[in-house]
Each structure stands twice: as C-alpha cells, then as structure tokens.
N, C-alpha and C positions, 0 to 999 in steps of 0.2 A: 296644299299642306303635305309635307314630307311624311312618308310612311315610317313609323317609329321602329318597326321590327327590323332586325338585320336580315338582309337578303342572303340567299345561298347561291353561290356562283359555282357552276361546274365547268372546269377547264378540261377539254379533251385535246391533249397535245402529246405527241410522241417524242419530241425533241427535248431532252433533259435540260439543255442550255436555255431553251425558250421557256420551259417550266420555271426554271430558277429566275430568269429575267422577269417573268410575270409576277412571281412571288415578291421579288425585290421592288418591282414597280408598285405593287399593292402596299407594301410597307412604306416606301418613300412617299407615296401619295396619301398615306394615312387612311387607307380604305379599310374599314373595320368589318366589312361583310365577309362571311365565311367563304373561303376559296378551297374547293375540293378538286383534286387533280387526278385524272385517269390518263393512262398511257396510250390508249388507242380507241378506235371506234367500238371494238368488242366490249371493252371495259365500260365505255360510255353507255352502251345499251344495257349491260348488266346493271349498272348503277341506276339508270332510268327505270328499269323493270324490277329493281330490287332482287336481283338474282345473285347466287353464290355469296361472296363475302360482303355484298351490299344489301343483304336481305332485311336488315334491321332498320326500320324507319327512323329510329332515334339517332343512329349514327350515319344514316344515308338519307337525309331529308330531301324531299322533292326540290330541285333547284328552281330558282326564280329566273335564272338566266344561264344559258349554255354558251360558252365561248368555245368554238369548234374549229379545229384545223381540218383542212380537207385531205391532205396527203398523209395518211396514217396507215400502218400495217394492219393486217387481219381484216378489219372492216374500215373502209375509208369514210371520210366525212359525208360524202354524197349518200352512201348507204345508210348512215345514221339519219340524215335528213329525210330520206324517203321513208324509213321506218317510222320516224316521229310524225311525219305528215299523214300517215295512215291511221294513227292512233289518236282518237279524240282527246284523251287526257294529256298526252305528250304534246299535242298541237298547241296547247296553251302556254307552253314554255317558250319564252322569247329566246331567239338564237342570233348570236353574232358570229359570223365567220371571220376568223383572224388567221390569215394564211399568207404565204409568200406569193401565191399566184395572183397575177393581175390580168390573166387572160379573159377576154370578153366572154368566151363560152362558159367558163367557170362562174363568172359573175351572174350571167343570165340564168344558168342552171340553178345556182344557189337561190336566187330570188324566186324562181319558179317552184322550188321545193319549200318555200315558206320562210326563208331567212328574213330576219328583221333588218339586219345591217351587214354589210360586207366591208371589211377593213383589210387592206394589204399591210402586212407586218412591216413597220419601218425598220431599216437596217441599223440606223444609228440608235444606240441605247437611250440617249436623251429624247429623241423623237418617239421611241417606244414608250417611255415613261409618260410623256405628254399625251400620247394616244390613250393609254390606260386611264390617266387622270380625267381626260375628257369623256371617255366612255362611262366612267363612274359618275361624273357630274350629270351627264344626260340621263343614264338609267336609274340612278338612285336619288337624284335631287329634283329632276323635272318630271320624268315619266311616272305614271301610276301603274304599277304592275297588278295583274289579276290577284285576287285573294287566294290564300292557300286552300281554303275550304273548297271541296268539290274537285280537287285535283289529285 
C-alpha cells in the first residue's frame, strides 16, 4: 500500500540549470512531493543538521530522500556521504547519487558510502524527465520508506 503522506526530497545540486531541469521534470511528471534545493554540500549538511537558515524543523523537515550530486563546491558529495554514514540518524535517509560521472571508482565509492542508487545524469532533457519519472515511481509508489518517527 502506498504511503499517503507526501515525501520530502532534498536535492543537493550546484548547477542552476540542473536545478531548474529537475524542478521542471517534477512538474511535468506531476510529482507532488516537496522538493527542497540546496546549492552545495555545505548547505546540504546545514539542512540535514538544521543549522543556520535551516534550523526550523517546520520549514526544514527531515528529508525522506536525498538526491545528491558528487561534484559540488565547498563540500563535495563524497564528504556529504561520509558525514551521513557516520551519523545513525542521517544513515536512515535514502540517497540517490545523480551525477555526470560514470567513472567506476565514483560508483564503487558511492555504494561503499551507503548510497542506495547511482544514476548518471542523462544529457537529453527527455531522457532526464524519464529518469526522474522512473525514480519517482520506484521511490514513492513501490518502496516503503522508514517512518519519520525516531529520525
């Protein structure tokens, strides 16, 4: 049975064009889950730890899913993964790496850091929309995410 509550998705992506493409893909695919966007790994960790402008849980709810780019300024995606992997509460958040890298060492390192899925960003916008639609179908129609309580 499908979880009735809307899921919260945190997108950590530094490229403004990719942020916009993701927002448009969510709209086109009629994904009604909340999409919160941060611009780099440092902001992602601030959000996850409710620091600075993300301190209010009402406006910065714990995400059900993190969509993470690897190549970001300040704090890269691997640093975010390593930090989350060491924290029992953050370890419960499912993570999809969505990146341009298709290098084997990045894929292996991501999975060893606890990533649930690794997706190489499609270059064609139609393929990107299809990938977002399929991620939504899988994560919010098929998979049962952990409950919010205790996180």
